C-alpha positions as CSV (number, residue, x, y, z in Angstrom):
1,X,124.5,69.7,90.2
2,X,126.6,72.0,88.0
3,X,129.1,74.4,89.5
4,X,127.5,77.4,87.7
5,X,124.1,76.7,89.4
6,X,125.7,76.8,92.9
7,X,127.1,80.4,92.5
8,X,124.3,81.8,90.4
9,X,122.9,84.9,92.3
10,X,119.4,86.1,92.7
11,X,119.0,89.4,90.9
12,X,117.1,92.1,92.8
13,X,116.1,95.4,91.4
14,X,117.3,98.8,92.9
15,X,115.0,101.7,91.9
16,X,114.0,105.2,92.7
17,X,110.4,105.3,93.8
18,X,107.7,107.5,95.2
19,X,104.8,106.8,97.6
20,X,101.3,107.0,96.3
21,X,98.4,108.4,98.4
22,X,98.0,105.0,100.0
23,X,101.7,104.8,101.1
24,X,102.6,102.1,98.5
25,X,106.0,102.8,96.8
26,X,105.7,103.0,93.0
27,X,108.9,102.4,91.0
28,X,109.8,105.4,88.8
29,X,113.3,104.4,87.4
30,X,115.7,101.6,87.8
31,X,119.1,102.8,89.2
32,X,120.9,99.5,89.7
33,X,120.7,95.9,90.8
34,X,121.6,93.7,93.8
35,X,123.1,90.3,93.4
36,X,122.2,88.1,96.3
37,X,124.3,84.9,96.7
38,X,122.2,82.5,98.8
39,X,125.0,80.1,99.6
40,X,127.1,82.8,101.3
41,X,124.4,85.3,102.2
42,X,126.3,88.2,100.5
43,X,124.5,91.1,98.9
44,X,126.4,93.0,96.2
45,X,124.8,96.3,95.1
46,X,125.7,97.6,91.6
47,X,124.5,101.2,91.4
48,X,124.6,103.2,88.1
49,X,125.7,106.6,89.5
50,X,127.3,108.0,86.3
51,X,126.6,107.1,82.7
52,X,128.6,104.1,81.7
53,X,130.0,103.4,85.2
54,X,128.7,100.9,87.8
55,X,129.7,101.1,91.4
56,X,129.7,98.1,93.8
57,X,128.6,98.3,97.4
58,X,128.0,95.6,100.0
59,X,125.2,95.1,102.5
60,X,126.3,94.0,106.0
61,X,124.0,93.3,108.9
62,X,123.9,96.1,111.5
63,X,123.2,96.0,115.2
64,X,122.4,99.8,115.3
65,X,118.7,100.3,116.2
66,X,117.8,102.8,113.4
67,X,119.1,100.6,110.6
68,X,118.9,96.9,109.5
69,X,122.0,96.9,107.2
70,X,125.1,99.0,106.6
71,X,126.0,99.9,103.0
72,X,129.7,99.4,102.7
73,X,132.6,99.9,100.2
74,X,135.1,97.1,100.0
75,X,138.7,98.4,100.2
76,X,142.0,96.5,100.2
77,X,144.0,96.8,103.4
78,X,147.3,98.5,102.8
79,X,149.0,96.8,105.8
80,X,147.8,93.2,104.9
81,X,147.8,92.4,101.1
82,X,144.9,90.1,100.1
83,X,142.6,91.3,103.0
84,X,139.8,93.8,102.7
85,X,138.2,96.3,105.0
86,X,134.5,97.3,104.7
87,X,133.9,101.0,105.1
88,X,130.4,102.1,105.9
89,X,129.0,104.7,103.5
90,X,125.2,104.4,104.1
91,X,122.3,102.5,105.7
92,X,119.4,100.3,104.7
93,X,116.2,99.8,106.5
94,X,113.4,97.3,106.0
95,X,110.1,99.0,105.0
96,X,106.8,98.5,106.9
97,X,103.5,97.5,105.3
98,X,102.4,98.0,102.5
99,X,106.0,98.0,101.3
100,X,107.3,95.0,103.4
101,X,109.0,93.5,100.3
102,X,111.3,96.6,100.0
103,X,114.5,97.8,101.6
104,X,115.0,101.6,101.8
105,X,118.6,102.6,100.9
106,X,120.3,105.8,101.9
107,X,123.9,106.7,101.1
108,X,125.8,109.3,103.2
109,X,126.9,111.2,100.0
110,X,123.4,111.1,98.4
111,X,121.1,111.5,101.4
112,X,117.4,110.7,101.2
113,X,116.6,110.1,97.5
114,X,113.7,107.6,97.6
115,X,115.9,104.7,96.5
116,X,114.6,101.2,97.3
117,X,115.6,97.6,96.7
118,X,113.4,94.5,96.3
119,X,114.0,92.0,99.1
120,X,112.4,89.1,97.0
121,X,113.2,88.1,93.5
122,X,110.4,88.7,91.0
123,X,109.8,84.9,90.7
124,X,109.4,84.6,94.5
125,X,107.0,87.6,94.6
126,X,104.9,86.0,91.8
127,X,104.8,82.7,93.7
128,X,103.5,84.6,96.8
129,X,100.7,86.3,94.8
130,X,99.6,82.9,93.4
131,X,99.5,81.3,96.8
132,X,97.6,84.2,98.5
């Protein structure tokens, strides 16, 4: 197996969406992507906040009842060079049916803006449809 194949992430879409009359979230506009590294279990969100600039955030598991993940910034520690601190700047919550393949994202500085992320790669979702 090649080294490149071992670190190749799964690309998940981050988008702004709206619910239709049946409660299903319909994507309106792509606002970024999430790179999921299966080997390490890391999720790295790349969000297009300003034209020409991408900002990286990280999803970390949360034990808080009202959220499934914390959205964090990775900052270098001033006291220990080479080490990092994850500062929480938002939350993520798994959606219920009919949107169970989505994660709802909310940043402290943006508030509720209808931003969602796929939890399955497009290829995996297509495989699920074919087996159903």
